[in-house]
C-alpha positions as CSV (number, residue, x, y, z in Angstrom):
1,X,130.1,-31.6,-25.4
2,X,127.4,-31.4,-23.1
3,X,127.4,-34.0,-20.4
4,X,124.4,-36.1,-22.3
5,X,126.1,-36.1,-25.5
6,X,129.3,-37.2,-23.8
7,X,127.7,-40.0,-22.1
8,X,125.3,-40.8,-25.9
9,X,129.2,-41.1,-27.5
10,X,130.9,-43.2,-24.7
11,X,128.1,-45.7,-24.8
12,X,128.1,-46.0,-28.4
13,X,131.7,-46.6,-28.3
14,X,131.5,-48.7,-25.6
15,X,128.5,-50.8,-27.2
16,X,130.0,-50.6,-30.6
17,X,133.2,-52.1,-29.4
18,X,131.9,-54.6,-26.7
19,X,128.8,-55.2,-27.4
20,X,125.3,-54.6,-25.6
21,X,125.3,-57.4,-23.0
22,X,129.1,-57.5,-22.1
23,X,128.9,-53.4,-21.3
24,X,128.1,-52.4,-17.7
25,X,126.7,-49.3,-17.0
26,X,129.8,-49.1,-14.6
27,X,132.2,-49.4,-17.3
28,X,130.6,-46.5,-19.6
29,X,130.6,-44.8,-16.8
30,X,133.9,-45.0,-15.5
31,X,134.9,-44.3,-18.9
32,X,133.3,-40.6,-19.1
33,X,134.5,-39.9,-15.8
34,X,131.0,-39.5,-14.3
35,X,128.3,-40.8,-11.6
36,X,125.3,-42.8,-11.6
37,X,123.3,-39.0,-11.1
38,X,124.5,-38.2,-14.1
39,X,123.5,-40.8,-16.4
40,X,120.1,-41.4,-14.2
41,X,119.7,-37.3,-14.6
42,X,119.6,-37.8,-18.1
43,X,117.9,-42.2,-18.5
44,X,116.0,-44.6,-16.5
45,X,118.1,-47.3,-17.1
46,X,120.7,-48.7,-19.5
47,X,118.0,-49.5,-22.2
48,X,116.7,-46.0,-22.4
49,X,120.1,-44.8,-23.0
50,X,121.3,-47.2,-25.2
51,X,117.8,-46.6,-27.3
52,X,119.0,-42.5,-27.7
53,X,122.4,-44.1,-29.1
54,X,120.6,-45.8,-31.6
55,X,118.3,-42.6,-32.9
56,X,121.8,-39.9,-31.8
57,X,124.7,-42.3,-33.2
58,X,123.3,-45.1,-35.1
59,X,120.2,-43.5,-37.4
60,X,121.9,-40.0,-37.3
61,X,125.0,-41.9,-38.7
62,X,123.4,-43.4,-41.5
63,X,120.8,-40.3,-42.1
64,X,123.6,-38.7,-42.7
65,X,125.8,-40.1,-44.3
66,X,123.3,-41.9,-47.6
67,X,121.4,-38.6,-47.3
68,X,124.6,-36.6,-48.7
69,X,124.0,-38.4,-52.1
70,X,120.7,-36.6,-52.3
71,X,121.9,-32.9,-52.3
72,X,123.6,-33.7,-55.8
73,X,122.2,-32.7,-58.9
74,X,122.5,-35.4,-61.4
75,X,124.7,-38.9,-61.5
76,X,123.4,-40.2,-58.3
77,X,124.7,-43.7,-58.7
78,X,127.7,-42.6,-59.3
79,X,127.4,-40.3,-56.3
80,X,126.2,-43.5,-54.5
81,X,129.2,-45.3,-55.7
82,X,131.8,-42.8,-54.7
83,X,130.2,-43.5,-50.9
84,X,130.7,-47.0,-50.9
85,X,133.5,-46.4,-52.6
86,X,135.2,-44.9,-49.6
87,X,136.4,-47.3,-47.2
88,X,137.9,-44.4,-45.3
89,X,134.1,-43.7,-44.1
90,X,133.5,-47.9,-43.1
91,X,134.9,-49.7,-40.2
92,X,136.3,-53.4,-41.3
93,X,137.3,-54.2,-37.5
94,X,133.6,-53.6,-35.6
95,X,131.9,-53.9,-38.7
96,X,128.3,-51.5,-39.3
97,X,127.3,-49.6,-36.5
98,X,123.4,-50.6,-37.1
99,X,123.9,-54.4,-38.1
100,X,126.1,-55.0,-35.1
101,X,123.4,-54.1,-32.8
102,X,120.5,-55.7,-35.0
103,X,122.2,-58.8,-34.6
104,X,122.7,-58.8,-30.7
105,X,119.8,-56.8,-30.1
106,X,116.3,-56.9,-32.0
107,X,115.8,-60.5,-31.5
108,X,115.6,-59.7,-27.9
109,X,113.8,-57.0,-27.2
110,X,110.7,-55.6,-28.5
111,X,112.1,-51.5,-27.9
112,X,115.3,-52.5,-29.7
113,X,113.7,-53.7,-32.9
114,X,111.4,-50.9,-33.4
115,X,114.3,-48.9,-32.8
116,X,116.5,-51.2,-34.9
117,X,113.4,-51.4,-37.8
118,X,113.2,-47.8,-37.9
119,X,116.8,-46.7,-38.4
120,X,117.0,-49.6,-41.7
121,X,113.3,-48.3,-43.0
122,X,115.2,-45.0,-42.9
123,X,118.1,-46.2,-44.8
124,X,116.3,-47.5,-47.7
125,X,114.1,-45.3,-47.7
126,X,117.3,-42.9,-48.6
127,X,118.4,-45.0,-51.2
128,X,114.8,-45.3,-52.5
129,X,114.9,-41.4,-53.1
130,X,119.0,-41.9,-54.9
131,X,117.1,-44.4,-57.0
132,X,114.5,-42.5,-57.5
133,X,116.0,-39.3,-58.7
134,X,118.5,-42.3,-60.7
135,X,115.6,-42.9,-62.3
136,X,114.0,-39.4,-63.2
137,X,117.3,-38.4,-64.5
138,X,117.2,-41.5,-67.0
139,X,119.8,-43.2,-65.5
140,X,118.7,-45.8,-64.9
141,X,115.2,-48.7,-65.6
142,X,114.2,-51.0,-62.7
143,X,110.3,-52.2,-62.4
144,X,110.2,-52.0,-59.0
145,X,112.5,-49.2,-57.4
146,X,111.7,-49.7,-53.5
147,X,112.7,-53.4,-53.7
148,X,115.9,-52.5,-55.0
149,X,116.5,-50.0,-52.3
150,X,115.9,-52.9,-49.9
151,X,118.9,-55.1,-52.5
152,X,120.7,-52.4,-52.5
153,X,120.8,-51.7,-48.3
154,X,121.4,-55.8,-48.1
155,X,124.1,-55.6,-50.4
156,X,125.6,-53.0,-48.2
157,X,125.0,-54.5,-44.5
158,X,125.8,-58.3,-46.4
159,X,129.3,-56.6,-47.7
160,X,130.1,-54.8,-44.2
161,X,129.3,-58.2,-41.9
162,X,131.8,-60.1,-45.4
163,X,134.6,-57.7,-44.9
164,X,134.4,-57.7,-41.2
165,X,133.9,-62.0,-40.7
166,X,137.6,-61.2,-43.0
167,X,138.9,-57.7,-40.8
168,X,139.4,-57.0,-44.4
169,X,138.4,-53.7,-46.5
170,X,139.6,-55.2,-49.4
171,X,137.0,-57.9,-49.1
172,X,134.4,-55.0,-49.3
173,X,135.4,-53.3,-51.8
174,X,135.3,-56.4,-53.8
175,X,131.7,-57.4,-52.5
176,X,130.6,-53.1,-53.4
177,X,132.2,-54.4,-57.0
178,X,130.0,-56.5,-57.8
179,X,127.2,-54.3,-56.9
180,X,128.1,-52.2,-59.1
181,X,128.5,-54.6,-61.8
182,X,124.7,-55.3,-61.3
183,X,124.2,-52.2,-61.6
184,X,125.8,-51.5,-65.1
185,X,124.5,-54.9,-66.3
186,X,120.9,-54.8,-65.2
187,X,120.3,-51.2,-63.8
188,X,121.7,-48.8,-65.7
189,X,120.1,-47.3,-68.9
190,X,122.7,-46.9,-71.7
């Protein structure tokens, strides 16, 4: 791991666990066992560092996790729900890395809002591609796939927030189960 990669990882962990405003540069550098020169070699400020974290550890995570669904050749909806039901890939204590940052930062700073919205839009776009492939494969029928994708992402994020509130993965599973029920009753072609 390079110095920059380590700095980004430690920053992500600290921000994810403690929030942006509760995490100081000194705390990040101490945990990373680096000096300020190391950070300022790559980033001009804490804000610039966190914007890079959003790109690498939030955008990259969401894109990798959900784009994997596109790699199958059929059963896109079934695969999507397999990903969503894999409770090991979610953190029910800290919640969604994307949603946590959106809740804390997007309303305070335009640059954070833009960076986080980019992640959300990509998330919605990936799910839209999954749904379009499912539609082409005659798995689903819906008049507005884009709006359905936004609904699916909102459901995932809401389920994660509810699970975080309860600190319970079972709450997440039950919530995702309702999304699956909706698909079974309304969306999936019979």
